[in-house]
mmCIF file of the N, C-alpha and C atoms, coordinates in Angstrom:
data_MODEL
# 
_entry.id   MODEL 
# 
loop_
_atom_site.group_PDB 
_atom_site.id 
_atom_site.type_symbol 
_atom_site.label_atom_id 
_atom_site.label_alt_id 
_atom_site.label_comp_id 
_atom_site.label_asym_id 
_atom_site.label_entity_id 
_atom_site.label_seq_id 
_atom_site.pdbx_PDB_ins_code 
_atom_site.Cartn_x 
_atom_site.Cartn_y 
_atom_site.Cartn_z 
_atom_site.occupancy 
_atom_site.B_iso_or_equiv 
_atom_site.pdbx_formal_charge 
_atom_site.auth_seq_id 
_atom_site.auth_comp_id 
_atom_site.auth_asym_id 
_atom_site.auth_atom_id 
_atom_site.pdbx_PDB_model_num 
ATOM 1   N N  . MET A 1 1  ? 57.165  59.014 -45.314 1.00 0.00 ? 1  MET A N  1 
ATOM 2   C CA . MET A 1 1  ? 56.136  60.034 -45.353 1.00 0.00 ? 1  MET A CA 1 
ATOM 3   C C  . MET A 1 1  ? 54.770  59.424 -45.693 1.00 0.00 ? 1  MET A C  1 
ATOM 4   N N  . ARG A 1 2  ? 54.767  58.501 -46.654 1.00 0.00 ? 2  ARG A N  1 
ATOM 5   C CA . ARG A 1 2  ? 53.517  57.862 -47.053 1.00 0.00 ? 2  ARG A CA 1 
ATOM 6   C C  . ARG A 1 2  ? 52.945  57.036 -45.893 1.00 0.00 ? 2  ARG A C  1 
ATOM 7   N N  . LEU A 1 3  ? 53.830  56.356 -45.167 1.00 0.00 ? 3  LEU A N  1 
ATOM 8   C CA . LEU A 1 3  ? 53.389  55.556 -44.024 1.00 0.00 ? 3  LEU A CA 1 
ATOM 9   C C  . LEU A 1 3  ? 52.805  56.451 -42.941 1.00 0.00 ? 3  LEU A C  1 
ATOM 10  N N  . LEU A 1 4  ? 53.401  57.580 -42.684 1.00 0.00 ? 4  LEU A N  1 
ATOM 11  C CA . LEU A 1 4  ? 52.895  58.513 -41.683 1.00 0.00 ? 4  LEU A CA 1 
ATOM 12  C C  . LEU A 1 4  ? 51.512  59.038 -42.079 1.00 0.00 ? 4  LEU A C  1 
ATOM 13  N N  . LEU A 1 5  ? 51.335  59.352 -43.343 1.00 0.00 ? 5  LEU A N  1 
ATOM 14  C CA . LEU A 1 5  ? 50.044  59.830 -43.823 1.00 0.00 ? 5  LEU A CA 1 
ATOM 15  C C  . LEU A 1 5  ? 48.970  58.745 -43.685 1.00 0.00 ? 5  LEU A C  1 
ATOM 16  N N  . THR A 1 6  ? 49.337  57.516 -44.011 1.00 0.00 ? 6  THR A N  1 
ATOM 17  C CA . THR A 1 6  ? 48.395  56.394 -43.878 1.00 0.00 ? 6  THR A CA 1 
ATOM 18  C C  . THR A 1 6  ? 47.993  56.194 -42.425 1.00 0.00 ? 6  THR A C  1 
ATOM 19  N N  . VAL A 1 7  ? 48.934  56.268 -41.522 1.00 0.00 ? 7  VAL A N  1 
ATOM 20  C CA . VAL A 1 7  ? 48.645  56.100 -40.099 1.00 0.00 ? 7  VAL A CA 1 
ATOM 21  C C  . VAL A 1 7  ? 47.742  57.219 -39.600 1.00 0.00 ? 7  VAL A C  1 
ATOM 22  N N  . LEU A 1 8  ? 47.998  58.445 -40.024 1.00 0.00 ? 8  LEU A N  1 
ATOM 23  C CA . LEU A 1 8  ? 47.158  59.567 -39.616 1.00 0.00 ? 8  LEU A CA 1 
ATOM 24  C C  . LEU A 1 8  ? 45.731  59.430 -40.152 1.00 0.00 ? 8  LEU A C  1 
ATOM 25  N N  . VAL A 1 9  ? 45.594  58.991 -41.393 1.00 0.00 ? 9  VAL A N  1 
ATOM 26  C CA . VAL A 1 9  ? 44.263  58.814 -41.972 1.00 0.00 ? 9  VAL A CA 1 
ATOM 27  C C  . VAL A 1 9  ? 43.509  57.736 -41.209 1.00 0.00 ? 9  VAL A C  1 
ATOM 28  N N  . LEU A 1 10 ? 44.155  56.633 -40.918 1.00 0.00 ? 10 LEU A N  1 
ATOM 29  C CA . LEU A 1 10 ? 43.503  55.565 -40.154 1.00 0.00 ? 10 LEU A CA 1 
ATOM 30  C C  . LEU A 1 10 ? 43.178  56.010 -38.732 1.00 0.00 ? 10 LEU A C  1 
ATOM 31  N N  . ALA A 1 11 ? 44.074  56.781 -38.135 1.00 0.00 ? 11 ALA A N  1 
ATOM 32  C CA . ALA A 1 11 ? 43.836  57.249 -36.770 1.00 0.00 ? 11 ALA A CA 1 
ATOM 33  C C  . ALA A 1 11 ? 42.643  58.194 -36.707 1.00 0.00 ? 11 ALA A C  1 
ATOM 34  N N  . LEU A 1 12 ? 42.398  58.952 -37.754 1.00 0.00 ? 12 LEU A N  1 
ATOM 35  C CA . LEU A 1 12 ? 41.243  59.839 -37.785 1.00 0.00 ? 12 LEU A CA 1 
ATOM 36  C C  . LEU A 1 12 ? 39.978  59.127 -38.276 1.00 0.00 ? 12 LEU A C  1 
ATOM 37  N N  . ALA A 1 13 ? 40.135  58.104 -39.114 1.00 0.00 ? 13 ALA A N  1 
ATOM 38  C CA . ALA A 1 13 ? 38.977  57.424 -39.689 1.00 0.00 ? 13 ALA A CA 1 
ATOM 39  C C  . ALA A 1 13 ? 38.288  56.512 -38.675 1.00 0.00 ? 13 ALA A C  1 
ATOM 40  N N  . VAL A 1 14 ? 39.051  55.841 -37.841 1.00 0.00 ? 14 VAL A N  1 
ATOM 41  C CA . VAL A 1 14 ? 38.458  54.884 -36.898 1.00 0.00 ? 14 VAL A CA 1 
ATOM 42  C C  . VAL A 1 14 ? 37.510  55.570 -35.909 1.00 0.00 ? 14 VAL A C  1 
ATOM 43  N N  . PRO A 1 15 ? 37.892  56.659 -35.250 1.00 0.00 ? 15 PRO A N  1 
ATOM 44  C CA . PRO A 1 15 ? 36.931  57.314 -34.354 1.00 0.00 ? 15 PRO A CA 1 
ATOM 45  C C  . PRO A 1 15 ? 35.715  57.863 -35.103 1.00 0.00 ? 15 PRO A C  1 
ATOM 46  N N  . THR A 1 16 ? 35.929  58.342 -36.315 1.00 0.00 ? 16 THR A N  1 
ATOM 47  C CA . THR A 1 16 ? 34.803  58.847 -37.110 1.00 0.00 ? 16 THR A CA 1 
ATOM 48  C C  . THR A 1 16 ? 33.821  57.726 -37.412 1.00 0.00 ? 16 THR A C  1 
ATOM 49  N N  . LEU A 1 17 ? 34.320  56.565 -37.787 1.00 0.00 ? 17 LEU A N  1 
ATOM 50  C CA . LEU A 1 17 ? 33.452  55.421 -38.050 1.00 0.00 ? 17 LEU A CA 1 
ATOM 51  C C  . LEU A 1 17 ? 32.726  54.965 -36.796 1.00 0.00 ? 17 LEU A C  1 
ATOM 52  N N  . LEU A 1 18 ? 33.410  55.006 -35.660 1.00 0.00 ? 18 LEU A N  1 
ATOM 53  C CA . LEU A 1 18 ? 32.764  54.614 -34.400 1.00 0.00 ? 18 LEU A CA 1 
ATOM 54  C C  . LEU A 1 18 ? 31.639  55.581 -34.029 1.00 0.00 ? 18 LEU A C  1 
ATOM 55  N N  . VAL A 1 19 ? 31.878  56.867 -34.194 1.00 0.00 ? 19 VAL A N  1 
ATOM 56  C CA . VAL A 1 19 ? 30.841  57.864 -33.905 1.00 0.00 ? 19 VAL A CA 1 
ATOM 57  C C  . VAL A 1 19 ? 29.651  57.675 -34.841 1.00 0.00 ? 19 VAL A C  1 
ATOM 58  N N  . ALA A 1 20 ? 29.927  57.421 -36.117 1.00 0.00 ? 20 ALA A N  1 
ATOM 59  C CA . ALA A 1 20 ? 28.850  57.201 -37.081 1.00 0.00 ? 20 ALA A CA 1 
ATOM 60  C C  . ALA A 1 20 ? 28.064  55.942 -36.731 1.00 0.00 ? 20 ALA A C  1 
ATOM 61  N N  . ALA A 1 21 ? 28.754  54.887 -36.307 1.00 0.00 ? 21 ALA A N  1 
ATOM 62  C CA . ALA A 1 21 ? 28.070  53.647 -35.943 1.00 0.00 ? 21 ALA A CA 1 
ATOM 63  C C  . ALA A 1 21 ? 27.192  53.849 -34.712 1.00 0.00 ? 21 ALA A C  1 
ATOM 64  N N  . ILE A 1 22 ? 27.681  54.612 -33.741 1.00 0.00 ? 22 ILE A N  1 
ATOM 65  C CA . ILE A 1 22 ? 26.889  54.874 -32.528 1.00 0.00 ? 22 ILE A CA 1 
ATOM 66  C C  . ILE A 1 22 ? 25.689  55.750 -32.869 1.00 0.00 ? 22 ILE A C  1 
ATOM 67  N N  . ALA A 1 23 ? 25.880  56.725 -33.745 1.00 0.00 ? 23 ALA A N  1 
ATOM 68  C CA . ALA A 1 23 ? 24.785  57.624 -34.103 1.00 0.00 ? 23 ALA A CA 1 
ATOM 69  C C  . ALA A 1 23 ? 23.722  56.913 -34.938 1.00 0.00 ? 23 ALA A C  1 
ATOM 70  N N  . LEU A 1 24 ? 24.135  56.002 -35.809 1.00 0.00 ? 24 LEU A N  1 
ATOM 71  C CA . LEU A 1 24 ? 23.192  55.311 -36.680 1.00 0.00 ? 24 LEU A CA 1 
ATOM 72  C C  . LEU A 1 24 ? 22.631  54.038 -36.064 1.00 0.00 ? 24 LEU A C  1 
ATOM 73  N N  . GLY A 1 25 ? 23.127  53.634 -34.911 1.00 0.00 ? 25 GLY A N  1 
ATOM 74  C CA . GLY A 1 25 ? 22.651  52.406 -34.268 1.00 0.00 ? 25 GLY A CA 1 
ATOM 75  C C  . GLY A 1 25 ? 21.149  52.381 -34.046 1.00 0.00 ? 25 GLY A C  1 
ATOM 76  N N  . PRO A 1 26 ? 20.572  53.403 -33.406 1.00 0.00 ? 26 PRO A N  1 
ATOM 77  C CA . PRO A 1 26 ? 19.120  53.386 -33.201 1.00 0.00 ? 26 PRO A CA 1 
ATOM 78  C C  . PRO A 1 26 ? 18.327  53.400 -34.509 1.00 0.00 ? 26 PRO A C  1 
ATOM 79  N N  . VAL A 1 27 ? 18.864  54.056 -35.526 1.00 0.00 ? 27 VAL A N  1 
ATOM 80  C CA . VAL A 1 27 ? 18.174  54.082 -36.818 1.00 0.00 ? 27 VAL A CA 1 
ATOM 81  C C  . VAL A 1 27 ? 18.131  52.682 -37.411 1.00 0.00 ? 27 VAL A C  1 
ATOM 82  N N  . ILE A 1 28 ? 19.248  51.984 -37.352 1.00 0.00 ? 28 ILE A N  1 
ATOM 83  C CA . ILE A 1 28 ? 19.315  50.627 -37.891 1.00 0.00 ? 28 ILE A CA 1 
ATOM 84  C C  . ILE A 1 28 ? 18.404  49.696 -37.103 1.00 0.00 ? 28 ILE A C  1 
ATOM 85  N N  . VAL A 1 29 ? 18.387  49.826 -35.787 1.00 0.00 ? 29 VAL A N  1 
ATOM 86  C CA . VAL A 1 29 ? 17.501  49.003 -34.964 1.00 0.00 ? 29 VAL A CA 1 
ATOM 87  C C  . VAL A 1 29 ? 16.043  49.293 -35.304 1.00 0.00 ? 29 VAL A C  1 
ATOM 88  N N  . GLY A 1 30 ? 15.706  50.549 -35.512 1.00 0.00 ? 30 GLY A N  1 
ATOM 89  C CA . GLY A 1 30 ? 14.347  50.913 -35.892 1.00 0.00 ? 30 GLY A CA 1 
ATOM 90  C C  . GLY A 1 30 ? 13.950  50.321 -37.234 1.00 0.00 ? 30 GLY A C  1 
ATOM 91  N N  . ILE A 1 31 ? 14.864  50.360 -38.186 1.00 0.00 ? 31 ILE A N  1 
ATOM 92  C CA . ILE A 1 31 ? 14.580  49.783 -39.504 1.00 0.00 ? 31 ILE A CA 1 
ATOM 93  C C  . ILE A 1 31 ? 14.380  48.281 -39.387 1.00 0.00 ? 31 ILE A C  1 
ATOM 94  N N  . LEU A 1 32 ? 15.223  47.617 -38.623 1.00 0.00 ? 32 LEU A N  1 
ATOM 95  C CA . LEU A 1 32 ? 15.087  46.175 -38.451 1.00 0.00 ? 32 LEU A CA 1 
ATOM 96  C C  . LEU A 1 32 ? 13.773  45.818 -37.758 1.00 0.00 ? 32 LEU A C  1 
ATOM 97  N N  . CYS A 1 33 ? 13.365  46.612 -36.784 1.00 0.00 ? 33 CYS A N  1 
ATOM 98  C CA . CYS A 1 33 ? 12.087  46.370 -36.108 1.00 0.00 ? 33 CYS A CA 1 
ATOM 99  C C  . CYS A 1 33 ? 10.925  46.569 -37.070 1.00 0.00 ? 33 CYS A C  1 
ATOM 100 N N  . ALA A 1 34 ? 10.991  47.588 -37.891 1.00 0.00 ? 34 ALA A N  1 
ATOM 101 C CA . ALA A 1 34 ? 9.917   47.843 -38.848 1.00 0.00 ? 34 ALA A CA 1 
ATOM 102 C C  . ALA A 1 34 ? 9.821   46.717 -39.872 1.00 0.00 ? 34 ALA A C  1 
ATOM 103 N N  . VAL A 1 35 ? 10.954  46.255 -40.347 1.00 0.00 ? 35 VAL A N  1 
ATOM 104 C CA . VAL A 1 35 ? 10.949  45.150 -41.311 1.00 0.00 ? 35 VAL A CA 1 
ATOM 105 C C  . VAL A 1 35 ? 10.418  43.884 -40.665 1.00 0.00 ? 35 VAL A C  1 
ATOM 106 N N  . GLY A 1 36 ? 10.845  43.604 -39.443 1.00 0.00 ? 36 GLY A N  1 
ATOM 107 C CA . GLY A 1 36 ? 10.352  42.415 -38.738 1.00 0.00 ? 36 GLY A CA 1 
ATOM 108 C C  . GLY A 1 36 ? 8.864   42.473 -38.496 1.00 0.00 ? 36 GLY A C  1 
ATOM 109 N N  . PHE A 1 37 ? 8.373   43.628 -38.081 1.00 0.00 ? 37 PHE A N  1 
ATOM 110 C CA . PHE A 1 37 ? 6.932   43.785 -37.858 1.00 0.00 ? 37 PHE A CA 1 
ATOM 111 C C  . PHE A 1 37 ? 6.166   43.627 -39.171 1.00 0.00 ? 37 PHE A C  1 
ATOM 112 N N  . GLY A 1 38 ? 6.704   44.176 -40.242 1.00 0.00 ? 38 GLY A N  1 
ATOM 113 C CA . GLY A 1 38 ? 6.066   44.027 -41.549 1.00 0.00 ? 38 GLY A CA 1 
ATOM 114 C C  . GLY A 1 38 ? 6.000   42.572 -41.980 1.00 0.00 ? 38 GLY A C  1 
ATOM 115 N N  . LEU A 1 39 ? 7.061   41.805 -41.705 1.00 0.00 ? 39 LEU A N  1 
ATOM 116 C CA . LEU A 1 39 ? 7.046   40.382 -42.047 1.00 0.00 ? 39 LEU A CA 1 
ATOM 117 C C  . LEU A 1 39 ? 6.017   39.618 -41.219 1.00 0.00 ? 39 LEU A C  1 
ATOM 118 N N  . ILE A 1 40 ? 5.873   39.987 -39.951 1.00 0.00 ? 40 ILE A N  1 
ATOM 119 C CA . ILE A 1 40 ? 4.875   39.326 -39.101 1.00 0.00 ? 40 ILE A CA 1 
ATOM 120 C C  . ILE A 1 40 ? 3.469   39.628 -39.615 1.00 0.00 ? 40 ILE A C  1 
ATOM 121 N N  . VAL A 1 41 ? 3.208   40.881 -39.943 1.00 0.00 ? 41 VAL A N  1 
ATOM 122 C CA . VAL A 1 41 ? 1.890   41.251 -40.478 1.00 0.00 ? 41 VAL A CA 1 
ATOM 123 C C  . VAL A 1 41 ? 1.642   40.536 -41.803 1.00 0.00 ? 41 VAL A C  1 
ATOM 124 N N  . PHE A 1 42 ? 2.647   40.473 -42.671 1.00 0.00 ? 42 PHE A N  1 
ATOM 125 C CA . PHE A 1 42 ? 2.504   39.775 -43.949 1.00 0.00 ? 42 PHE A CA 1 
ATOM 126 C C  . PHE A 1 42 ? 2.187   38.298 -43.732 1.00 0.00 ? 42 PHE A C  1 
ATOM 127 N N  . ALA A 1 43 ? 2.850   37.660 -42.766 1.00 0.00 ? 43 ALA A N  1 
ATOM 128 C CA . ALA A 1 43 ? 2.596   36.242 -42.497 1.00 0.00 ? 43 ALA A CA 1 
ATOM 129 C C  . ALA A 1 43 ? 1.172   36.033 -41.994 1.00 0.00 ? 43 ALA A C  1 
ATOM 130 N N  . ILE A 1 44 ? 0.686   36.912 -41.127 1.00 0.00 ? 44 ILE A N  1 
ATOM 131 C CA . ILE A 1 44 ? -0.671  36.765 -40.592 1.00 0.00 ? 44 ILE A CA 1 
ATOM 132 C C  . ILE A 1 44 ? -1.702  36.973 -41.697 1.00 0.00 ? 44 ILE A C  1 
ATOM 133 N N  . VAL A 1 45 ? -1.517  37.997 -42.525 1.00 0.00 ? 45 VAL A N  1 
ATOM 134 C CA . VAL A 1 45 ? -2.455  38.251 -43.629 1.00 0.00 ? 45 VAL A CA 1 
ATOM 135 C C  . VAL A 1 45 ? -2.433  37.089 -44.615 1.00 0.00 ? 45 VAL A C  1 
ATOM 136 N N  . SER A 1 46 ? -1.252  36.563 -44.923 1.00 0.00 ? 46 SER A N  1 
ATOM 137 C CA . SER A 1 46 ? -1.158  35.428 -45.839 1.00 0.00 ? 46 SER A CA 1 
ATOM 138 C C  . SER A 1 46 ? -1.847  34.200 -45.262 1.00 0.00 ? 46 SER A C  1 
ATOM 139 N N  . LEU A 1 47 ? -1.738  34.002 -43.957 1.00 0.00 ? 47 LEU A N  1 
ATOM 140 C CA . LEU A 1 47 ? -2.414  32.877 -43.309 1.00 0.00 ? 47 LEU A CA 1 
ATOM 141 C C  . LEU A 1 47 ? -3.923  32.986 -43.481 1.00 0.00 ? 47 LEU A C  1 
ATOM 142 N N  . PHE A 1 48 ? -4.479  34.163 -43.216 1.00 0.00 ? 48 PHE A N  1 
ATOM 143 C CA . PHE A 1 48 ? -5.926  34.337 -43.341 1.00 0.00 ? 48 PHE A CA 1 
ATOM 144 C C  . PHE A 1 48 ? -6.383  34.227 -44.790 1.00 0.00 ? 48 PHE A C  1 
ATOM 145 N N  . LEU A 1 49 ? -5.591  34.757 -45.722 1.00 0.00 ? 49 LEU A N  1 
ATOM 146 C CA . LEU A 1 49 ? -5.953  34.624 -47.135 1.00 0.00 ? 49 LEU A CA 1 
ATOM 147 C C  . LEU A 1 49 ? -5.906  33.164 -47.572 1.00 0.00 ? 49 LEU A C  1 
ATOM 148 N N  . GLY A 1 50 ? -4.907  32.434 -47.098 1.00 0.00 ? 50 GLY A N  1 
ATOM 149 C CA . GLY A 1 50 ? -4.808  31.014 -47.423 1.00 0.00 ? 50 GLY A CA 1 
ATOM 150 C C  . GLY A 1 50 ? -5.958  30.220 -46.829 1.00 0.00 ? 50 GLY A C  1 
ATOM 151 N N  . LEU A 1 51 ? -6.325  30.531 -45.594 1.00 0.00 ? 51 LEU A N  1 
ATOM 152 C CA . LEU A 1 51 ? -7.467  29.845 -44.978 1.00 0.00 ? 51 LEU A CA 1 
ATOM 153 C C  . LEU A 1 51 ? -8.756  30.165 -45.719 1.00 0.00 ? 51 LEU A C  1 
ATOM 154 N N  . GLY A 1 52 ? -8.915  31.418 -46.142 1.00 0.00 ? 52 GLY A N  1 
ATOM 155 C CA . GLY A 1 52 ? -10.104 31.798 -46.901 1.00 0.00 ? 52 GLY A CA 1 
ATOM 156 C C  . GLY A 1 52 ? -10.175 31.093 -48.238 1.00 0.00 ? 52 GLY A C  1 
ATOM 157 N N  . ALA A 1 53 ? -9.039  31.013 -48.939 1.00 0.00 ? 53 ALA A N  1 
ATOM 158 C CA . ALA A 1 53 ? -9.019  30.327 -50.237 1.00 0.00 ? 53 ALA A CA 1 
ATOM 159 C C  . ALA A 1 53 ? -9.264  28.836 -50.057 1.00 0.00 ? 53 ALA A C  1 
ATOM 160 N N  . GLY A 1 54 ? -8.713  28.255 -49.001 1.00 0.00 ? 54 GLY A N  1 
ATOM 161 C CA . GLY A 1 54 ? -8.933  26.829 -48.738 1.00 0.00 ? 54 GLY A CA 1 
ATOM 162 C C  . GLY A 1 54 ? -10.374 26.543 -48.389 1.00 0.00 ? 54 GLY A C  1 
ATOM 163 N N  . ALA A 1 55 ? -10.986 27.413 -47.599 1.00 0.00 ? 55 ALA A N  1 
ATOM 164 C CA . ALA A 1 55 ? -12.388 27.218 -47.230 1.00 0.00 ? 55 ALA A CA 1 
ATOM 165 C C  . ALA A 1 55 ? -13.283 27.366 -48.459 1.00 0.00 ? 55 ALA A C  1 
ATOM 166 N N  . GLU A 1 56 ? -12.929 28.287 -49.351 1.00 0.00 ? 56 GLU A N  1 
ATOM 167 C CA . GLU A 1 56 ? -13.720 28.464 -50.572 1.00 0.00 ? 56 GLU A CA 1 
ATOM 168 C C  . GLU A 1 56 ? -13.600 27.224 -51.462 1.00 0.00 ? 56 GLU A C  1 
ATOM 169 N N  . ARG A 1 57 ? -12.413 26.659 -51.553 1.00 0.00 ? 57 ARG A N  1 
ATOM 170 C CA . ARG A 1 57 ? -12.203 25.470 -52.374 1.00 0.00 ? 57 ARG A CA 1 
ATOM 171 C C  . ARG A 1 57 ? -12.977 24.273 -51.802 1.00 0.00 ? 57 ARG A C  1 
ATOM 172 N N  . VAL A 1 58 ? -12.945 24.102 -50.481 1.00 0.00 ? 58 VAL A N  1 
ATOM 173 C CA . VAL A 1 58 ? -13.689 23.006 -49.852 1.00 0.00 ? 58 VAL A CA 1 
ATOM 174 C C  . VAL A 1 58 ? -15.172 23.217 -50.050 1.00 0.00 ? 58 VAL A C  1 
ATOM 175 N N  . GLY A 1 59 ? -15.636 24.454 -49.940 1.00 0.00 ? 59 GLY A N  1 
ATOM 176 C CA . GLY A 1 59 ? -17.061 24.739 -50.145 1.00 0.00 ? 59 GLY A CA 1 
ATOM 177 C C  . GLY A 1 59 ? -17.504 24.435 -51.562 1.00 0.00 ? 59 GLY A C  1 
ATOM 178 N N  . SER A 1 60 ? -16.653 24.745 -52.547 1.00 0.00 ? 60 SER A N  1 
ATOM 179 C CA . SER A 1 60 ? -17.035 24.471 -53.932 1.00 0.00 ? 60 SER A CA 1 
ATOM 180 C C  . SER A 1 60 ? -17.035 22.974 -54.205 1.00 0.00 ? 60 SER A C  1 
ATOM 181 N N  . ARG A 1 61 ? -16.152 22.214 -53.555 1.00 0.00 ? 61 ARG A N  1 
ATOM 182 C CA . ARG A 1 61 ? -16.146 20.759 -53.721 1.00 0.00 ? 61 ARG A CA 1 
ATOM 183 C C  . ARG A 1 61 ? -17.414 20.148 -53.131 1.00 0.00 ? 61 ARG A C  1 
ATOM 184 N N  . LEU A 1 62 ? -17.806 20.661 -51.959 1.00 0.00 ? 62 LEU A N  1 
ATOM 185 C CA . LEU A 1 62 ? -19.019 20.125 -51.327 1.00 0.00 ? 62 LEU A CA 1 
ATOM 186 C C  . LEU A 1 62 ? -20.273 20.478 -52.133 1.00 0.00 ? 62 LEU A C  1 
ATOM 187 N N  . ALA A 1 63 ? -20.272 21.627 -52.773 1.00 0.00 ? 63 ALA A N  1 
ATOM 188 C CA . ALA A 1 63 ? -21.438 22.051 -53.548 1.00 0.00 ? 63 ALA A CA 1 
ATOM 189 C C  . ALA A 1 63 ? -21.597 21.194 -54.802 1.00 0.00 ? 63 ALA A C  1 
ATOM 190 N N  . ARG A 1 64 ? -20.493 20.695 -55.362 1.00 0.00 ? 64 ARG A N  1 
ATOM 191 C CA . ARG A 1 64 ? -20.576 19.869 -56.571 1.00 0.00 ? 64 ARG A CA 1 
ATOM 192 C C  . ARG A 1 64 ? -21.133 18.489 -56.268 1.00 0.00 ? 64 ARG A C  1 
ATOM 193 N N  . HIS A 1 65 ? -20.897 17.974 -55.065 1.00 0.00 ? 65 HIS A N  1 
ATOM 194 C CA . HIS A 1 65 ? -21.333 16.612 -54.742 1.00 0.00 ? 65 HIS A CA 1 
ATOM 195 C C  . HIS A 1 65 ? -22.705 16.584 -54.259 1.00 0.00 ? 65 HIS A C  1 
# 
């Protein structure tokens, strides 16, 4: 009886999980795209901030000499 109940639970759980995975697929892809885009924007902003800080440091060195 316990084995039959386990088989029935698994037989009902697998299609439910598949439906949930198909339904949430676009949401997960959207989240991954948003995170990736955010990382690209962060890298570009960090590059410009680093270039600005480096240019300021070089300018202050030249002003001292």
